[in-house]
N, C-alpha and C positions, 0 to 999 in steps of 0.2 A: 504494500500500500504506500509506504513512504517514498520508494523510488518513483512510482507513478505520479505521486503528488509533486515531487521535486521537478520532474520533467514537465508536468502540466503547467507549472508556474515559472518556467524558463530557467531553472537551476540545473542545467545538464552538467555543469562543471562541479557540482556538489555531489557528495555521497552520503550514504546512511550507514549507521552502525548501532548495534545494541551494546549496552554496557551494564555494569553491575551496580549502578547507583541505587541507593536506598533512601536518600533524602530529597530527591527531585525526580520529576517525571522525564523531562527532556532538556536538551542543551543544544545551543547553536555555537559551533566553534568556527570562527571566521578565518583564523590562520590556516586551518586544515581544510576548510570548506566541507565540514562534516556536520550533519545533524544527527544527534544521538538520542536514543530512548532507553530508559531503564527497562531491562527485561522483567524485573520484579513488578514494575508499574504495569507493563503490558499484560502480564499474566493475571493481574488482579483487577483489570478493568475491561469494560465493554468496548467494542470496536469504535463506537461513536466518540467515546471519551478519548481514546487513543488517537483517532483521526483529528480531533480538535487540538490535541497537543502537538501533533505533527504540523498542522497548519499554523499554530502559535509560533513554532520554531522557524517555519518557512517565512513567516512575517518578519522575524528577526533578521533572517538572511537577506531578505529584500530591502529592509529598512537600513541596514548597515550597522557597523559596530558602535557608532556614536549615538544611535537612536534610543537605546535602552528600551524602556516601556513608556516613552514619551509620546507626544502628539503624532509625530510622523509614523511611528510604529503602530500606534492605535488605529490610525486611519487605514493603514495597509491590512492590519489584522481584521478589521471590520469588513473590508472589501473581500477578503478571503473567506469570511465566515468563521474566523478563529475566535476562541474565547480571549477576551482582553484582560482577564484577571491574571495577576502575576503568578499565583499559585493555585493549583486545584485542590479541592478537598481530598481527592484521590491520592495526592502526594503523601498525605498523612496516614493513609491506610496500609502502608507497607510495614510489615511486622519488624520490630526491632530485633537485633541479635542479642542484646544484653539488657537486663533490668537491674536497677539498684534498689535494694531493700534496706530499711532501717531495722537493725537487730533488736533494738529496745521495744519498739511498738509494732513492728511487723508490717508497716505501711510501705507501699510501693512509692518510691521517691521520684524516679525518672527512668526513661528508656534511652538507650544508646544504640546507634547503628555500628559504631566502632568501639572497641574496648577502650575504656577510659585510661589515659596514660598516667594521671595523677594518683598518688597514694591516698586511697580513700579512708584508710584506717590509721592515719598518722595522728589523730586527735585534733587536727586543725579544723576539721569540718564538723558541723552540728546540724541535726535535723531540726528545722524551725518549730515543728509541731510539738515534739516531745523532748528535745534537747539531747537526743541520742548522738553518740559519737562513734558508734561501731556500725559498719555497713556490710552487707553481703551482696555480691554481684552474681546473678545467674545468667547463664548463656542458654539461648533457646536453640535446641537441636530438633528440628521438625516441630512437633506440637508440644513437647514436654521440656520444661526447664531442666538444665543440667548444671550442677554446681561448677563454678570456675575454680580451678586449683589456686591455693594461696589465700582463700577468703575464709573467715571464721564461720563455723556452724551457728545457726540461731539458737 
């Protein structure tokens, strides 16, 4: 679908690639002349939603690197029938790889798509709700959370 849409809008010098992004749906890379889509996003969404995202990125390609999400880009996006919102709700529906839990109260604190690099159990961090300073990170493997090595048991 993406290659057909690129050609239909005069972008024959551009190519399409899938990527493993988890925090965004699509990307327009001007330097490489590539439009990319997250394979996770594509698997999780209907064809109409994906088509809208492709058109959103094509509008970026046509508007140029300086346009951002400004008036020129919005005009082109509307002409193409692309959504003019910067982010889709579907972007947020991609499952995270890691979840951080407070050991003291057991509440889910936040999700991560990449493993956090900072030391979460150094005593420098506090859970605002309960004041807990010990945390547990779980990694999601398929549907079930698996404990990440090096983190305390609750």
